[in-house]
N, C-alpha and C positions, 0 to 999 in steps of 0.2 A: 400928608394926605394918603390914605390907604389906596392901593391899586384898585381901579375900577374894573368891572367885568360886565358881561352881557349874558343874562340868564333868561330862560323861558319858564314862566310859572304856570302857563296853561296853553293848550293848543286844541282847537276845535274845528271841525269841518262839517259841511252838509254831506248827506249822502250824495253821490254823484249821479246826476240824471242823464239818461241817454238822449240822443237827438229826438226832439219833439216829444219828450217824455214828461216825467212828473214835475220838472222845474221849468219847462219851456215857457210857461205863462208868467213866470216871475220877472219883475224888473230887476236889472242888475243892482241898482241902489238898494232896493228892498231886500234882496238876497244877501247883500253885503251887511245890511243892518241886522239881519237874522243872526249871523255869526258874531257880530259885535255885541249884540244883546246877550248872546249865549256866554261870552266871556265874562260879562258882568254877573250873570246869574250863577256861574260856576265858581267865581272867585270872590264875589262880594265887593269888588273894587268900585270906588266912585269914579265914573268916567271923567270927571272934571280934572283928575290928576294926570290924565294922558297928555303928554307933551306933543305927540304927533301920531297920526295914523298913516303908515306908508303902505300904499295899496297897489297891487299889480293888476294890470289889465292890458291885453294885447290889442284888440280891435276897439280903439277909442273913438267910435262914431256912434250916432244914434243914441240909444239908451245908455251906452257905455262912455259917452263923451262928457264934457263939462266937468272934468275932475270927479269921476264916479266915486272915488274914495271919500271926498267931501260930502257928496250927496248921500253916501251910505251913513256917515256920521250923523247927518241931519235926520235921515229916515229912522235911525235908531233912537231918536229922541235925546241924543247926547247934548250936552251944553254947546251952544254956538261957539264958545271959546276954544273948543277942541279943533285944532287944524288937521288937515289931511293933504296928501299929495298922491297922485297917480303916476306910476312909472311903467315903462315898457322896455324890458329886455327880452322881448319875444317870449318863448315858452318858459323862460326862467324869470319872468317878471316878479313873481311873488317870492321866489328864492332870493332875488336881489333885494326885495323889500326887507327880508330878514337881515341881509348884509348891511343895508343902509341903517336900519334900526339899531343893529349892534354897533355900528360905527358911531352913531349919535350917542349911544349909552357910554361907550368907551371914552369918547372925547369929552364927555360932560355936557354936551348940548341937550341931551335928554336924561331924565330919570325914569320915565315910564313911556313906553311906546307900544303901539300895536303894528304888527306886520301881517300882511295877508293879501288876498286878491280875489277876483271874481271873473267869471266869463259865462255868458249865456250864448253859446254857439248856435243854439236853435234859432235865436232872433238876430244875432250879429255873426254871420258865418265868417270863416277864415277868408281873408281877401276883401272883406267889406270896406276896409279903409283905403283900398287902392282906387284912385280916380281913373277915368278913362283917358285915352290920349297917349301919345308917345312919351311925354315927360311926366305922366301920372304914375308910371310904374315905379316900384320902390328903388330900383337901381337906375340911376341916370346914365347919360351917354358916356361919361368917363369910366364908370364902373363896368358898363357893358363893353367898352373898348378894352379895358384891362383884362377882362376875362373872355375875350373873343365872342362876345354876344351870348354867353351862356345864360340860360334861364335858371333862376334860383328856385328850384322846385325840390321840396324835401323828399317827395316820393322818388324822384329821379336820383337824389342823393342816397337814398336807402338802397336803391338798386346798385349804385356804384359801390357802396359799402359792402353789400353782400358779395359782389364780384371780387373786390379787393381782398377780402378775408376768405373767400372760397366757401361761403355758406351755401348749402343746397336748400331748395325749398322745403324739403322734409325736415331739415334742422330748424329752420325758422318756424315752421308750423308746430314742431314738437315744443319749442319754447313757448309759443303762443298758447297751446293747449295747457301747458303747465301753469301759465299765468291764471287761466280760468280755474284750474283745479285748486290752486293755492287760495284764490279769493273765495271759492266755495267753502273750503275748509275754515277760513277765517270767519266767514259769515255764520257758518253752522256752529262754531265754537263760541261765538259771541265776543271774540277778542277785540273786534272793532267798535263795539258799542260805547266804550268809554271815550272815544274820540269824536263820535258823530252826534250832532244835534239834529234830531228829526225835524223835518219841515212838514208840519201837519202830521198826517199818518205815514208819510214817506220817510222811511228810516233805514233802508238798505240800498247799497249801490246797485243800480238796475242794469248795468252793462253786462253782468254775468250771464254767460251761456253755458249752463251745466251740460256735461256730456261732450264738450268740445274735444275733438281728437284730430290727429293727423289725417285720418280718413275723412272726417266731415269737412275739414278745411280744404282738402284736395279738390272739392267741387267748385271752389271759388276761382273766378278768373283773375289773372294778374291785372293790376290797376294802371301801371305806368309803362309797361313794355309787353308786347304780345307774348314773348317767351320769358317774361320776367318772373321774379320770385316773390314780389311784394303785392299783397292784396289786402282787402278789407279785414281779413281775419288775423293777419299777423302785423297789423298796424294799430296804433292807438285809436280809440273811438272818439267821435265828435260828441261833446258832452257839455253839461251845464253844472256849475257848482261854485262854492265859495269856501274859504278857509281863513282862519285868523289865529295868530299867536300873540299872547300878552308877554311882553318883554320888559325887563327892568334890570337893576343891578342887585347883587346879593345884599348890599347894605339897605337899599330901598325896599327890597322884598321883606327883609326882617322888620323894617319900620312899619310896613303895611300888613304884617302878619301873614305873608304868603310864603309858600314852600316851593322853591324852584325844582323843576324836573331835570333840567340840563342847562349847560352853558354852551355858548358858541365858542368853541375852542379855536377853530381856524376857518377863515373865509377867503377864498381866492377866486380868480377869474382866469380864463384862457381864451385865446382866439386861434382858429385853425382855418383850413381850406373852406371858403364860403360856398363853393360849388357843390362839393360832396356834403358839406354843411354840418354833418352829424357827428363828426369825430372828436370834437373838442373836449368831451368829458374825459378822454384818455389823458391829454396833457394837463387838464385841470386837476385830475386826481393825483398825478405825479407831483404837481406843484403843491397841492394841499399836504401830501405826505412829507415832502421835503421841508416845507415851512413849519409843520407841526412837530417834526422829529419822530413821527410814528412810522411804523411799517405797515404794509397791507395786512399782515397777520395780526397786528394789534387791533384792527377794526373788526368789531363783532357783528356788525349789521350794515348793509348797503341798500340804499334806495337809488337806483339808476332809472331814470324815466324811460318807459317803454314806448318811445315815440314810434319806433318800428323795431321789430325783433332783432335786426342786425346791430342795433346800437348797444344794448347790453351784452350781446354775444361778443362783439368786437372788443368791448370794454373788458369782459372777462378774459379774453384771449391775451390782451396786452398787459393787464395788471396782474394776472395770476391769482385773483381773488377766489375765495371758496364759493362755488355756486350755491351752496346750501345757505349762505348768509345773504343772498341777493333777493330783494323784493319778496320777503318771506310770506307776505300776505297777498301776493299778486301785485300786478302793476297796471299801467295805463291800457294795455291790450284788453284787460278784463274790466278794470274799474272805469276807465275813461280818462280823457285828457282835456278838462276845461281850462284852456290855455293859461289865462292869467291867474287862475287859482291853483294850478298844478304844483308849483314850487312850494306853496304853503301846505298843500295837501300832502305832499311827500314828507315835508318836515314834520307835520302833525303825526303822520303814521310812524315816522322814525323815532321821534322822541317818546311817544307812548310805548313803542316796542322796547326802547332802551330801559324804560322804567318797569314795564311788565315782565320782561325777560331777564332783568338784572345784567344787561349788557353795558359795559363802560363806554365804549366809543362807537359812534355810528357816522357814516359818511353818505352824503347826498350829492348827486350830480345829475345834470340834465343837459341835453343838447338844445341849442337855441338857433333861431333863424339868423343867418349871416355868418355862421361858423363860430359860434360862441358857446361858452359853458360856464356855469358857476359850479364850484365845489365847496361844500361846507362840512366840517367835522364838528360833531356835537359830543360833549362828555356828560354822561349821567352824573347827577349830584345826589 
């Protein structure tokens, strides 16, 4: 039997909507259906051949409950025979969906799969799944005891990270302003249009704030400490969106008449300090490079989720990666961070960039609640 692989034949996303913006009135299942239908329109694939839809979503309550991935399949009008599962690895949920889909393809459990995710944070805000009461909090008594009653707050973790690496507020704000500048350039050049499926007349990421500078950001108050460095302008935006990738094997792609964009070369995980919470992309990247046999210099493009500005800055400091290769079209500070969709959004942006720019290898990583991270290396085909 020939060796199996896991390839991406198309990847598509909605434009990312800002809080209470253009996507706020959409149901999560319907927005999921929008990108699923877009995959069919773009590739001509019969959805009946899809063995599974692996869908990421973080706040699985309300309209995002009851296996929203399955509801998305039904809303898309796909055959009832197409199964789906919804998974939660916090902010990395839909990056994990890519990992699970790849594992299924490599093992022979799948021949065709869809990986992706959705989040409508305007309707289902962060923390909506936490119930009230002492034992309703995400960390129970034993975890609280282990970590001396620490509160698992990502904003506080970002402050800890900025302090650990010695980043000034000006450095963080300069990075944030750069994210907006890069997104503005990408929008103006039209380079993102090939990966975005418009939602009605909504076709451009609406979190962009043109003219953002260190000076304009200086007017914002710290969000987590009175004398802190983290504020709304150097953190990811509350957002709505969905993204999906059609995955198969090279053999099946040829049978279906599809041309792969990239293959999943290496997929790893890492765990780190759950209190600071945001540092795991650093060991995840080291593990991905070690397992792949590649060096940081071999990677031509990086997507590191901009949950907070200290995350990619600390990652750069520890990995020695070329800053010019990082988030070349902007990141979550400018684009937004629709939690369960962000992993697939980053993957979509990255594989399109590999093809458009002729880059061979790209690496994606993101911090996740609980001190976790996924790291994925893609190889352009």
